[in-house]
N, C-alpha and C positions, 0 to 999 in steps of 0.2 A: 389111162385117164382120158387121153385124146379120143380113143375109140368110144369110150362111154359117153363123153360129151357130145360126140358126133352122132350118137344113137346107133352105132354099129354093134355094140354089145349092151345087154340089158342089166348086167350085174357087175358091180365093181367091188372088189375086196381091197381094203386099203388100211393103212395106218392112219394116225391122226393128221397126216399131211393134208388130208381132205378138208381139214378145218379152215384153211385159208386159201382164198383165191379160186375156188372151183365153183362155177355158177352153171348148174344144169337145171333149168327151170322145171323140166318134167320129172326130176327125181322126186319120188314120193314116199319111199320107205328107207329107213336107216335102222340098222340093228347094231347096237354097241355091246360087245361082249365085255364081261368084267367091268361093268360101268361104275361099280363102287370104287374103282381105283382112280377115277378121274375126279377133279374138282368140279364143283357145280358150274362155275363160270365156263370151263372148257366144255362140259356137256351141253350147256346152253349154246355155245358157239357151234358145236358140231351139229346139233339139231337144226340150227339155222341154215344149214346147207340144203335142207329139203323144204318142200312146201312153198316153192317160189313161183308157183303158177296157180291156176284156178282149181287144180285137182286136189282132192283130199290127201293129206300126207300123214305118215305115222313114224314116230321115232320109238323104237323098242329098246328099252334098257334092260339087258340081261345081267343077272348076278346069281351066283349059287350060294352067296352068303345070306345067313338068316339073322345076323345080329341086328338089333334094333337101330344102332347108329347108322349103319349102311342103308337100311330101309328108310329111315327118317330122312336121310340126305336125299335119296332118290325121290321120295314123296314130295319134296319141295318143287322139283321139276314138274311133277304131275299137277300141282296147284297153280304154278305161276309161269308166265311167259315174260314177265317184267324183268329185264336185265339188271336193273338197279336192285330190286328186291333179292334176286338170285345172288348177285355179287355180295350183298350185305350178309346173306345167310352163309355164303362161302367163307367170308371173313370171320364170322362167328364160329364156324365149325373148324376150319383149318388154322385159324390164327393169321396174323398179319406178316409173320416172318420177322426177320431182323431188319428194322428200319435203317440201321447204320451199317449193315453187313450184307451177306450174300444169301442167307437162308430165305427161301420163298414161302415157307409156311412155318407153323409152330408159333409158340408164344414168346414174345420178347421179354426181357427182364424188367418190364414195367411193374412198379409196385403200387402206384397210386391211381392209375387210370385204366379204364377199358376203352379201347378205341371207338367202339360203336356207342356204348351207353354214355360215355363221358365226352362226346363230341363237342358240345358247347363249352365245357370247361377247358378242353384242350385248345380250342380256338382262342379263348380268353387268355390262356397261358402264353400262347404264341404272340398275341397283341402286347402283353406285358413285356415279354422278352424283347420284342422289336423296340419298344419304348426305351428299355434299358440300354440296348445296343446303339440306338440313335443318340442317346445322351452320353454314353461311355463306350465307344466302339472297341477299345482295348481292355475293357473291364479293369481299369486301374484304380477306381474308387474303392476305398476299404470295404464298403458293404457289398461289393461285387467280386471280391477275391475268391470266394468259394465257387462262384460260377466259372471263373477262369480256371481253377483247379479241375473242375469237372470236365470242362471243354478239353483241357490238355489230356486228361485220362481217356477221353473218347476220341482221341486222334487229332484234334485241332492243335494248331501251333500256339494258340493263346494270343495271337496278335490280329488285330482288325477282324474280329469275328462278325462284324456287321456286313462285310462284303460277301 
């Protein structure tokens, strides 16, 4: 990478380590093999490593898969350079993962809401939860006992949930 950055070599073959911290303004072409294996946000970050000068740049996404899902995913990158739009599409496609656990993709066990479509509803629910916890931090009031049981089931100790 040092020789590539210094211009002593013209081609760099790399893993995704190139995604972070490499700034070579004259890098103009990136080819990503098996691009369907990456998330949209990561592909967007990778292509951001090129085109940092006045020269025309190209990011080529290779795949040998012909399934519509893989091709639709890659088409999003053709249409957009907007990181927020791409991240939202990535969230819809891969799922948010486990918000309370370690899974970084997939669908959580939510039964009542979709994170993207129900964003306003989720923010309102958060406001209501904050009001309840401000008034009853330990969920001791009878009408809040079911919330305390759910919190304990999800790993909280059931005391001072407001902190």
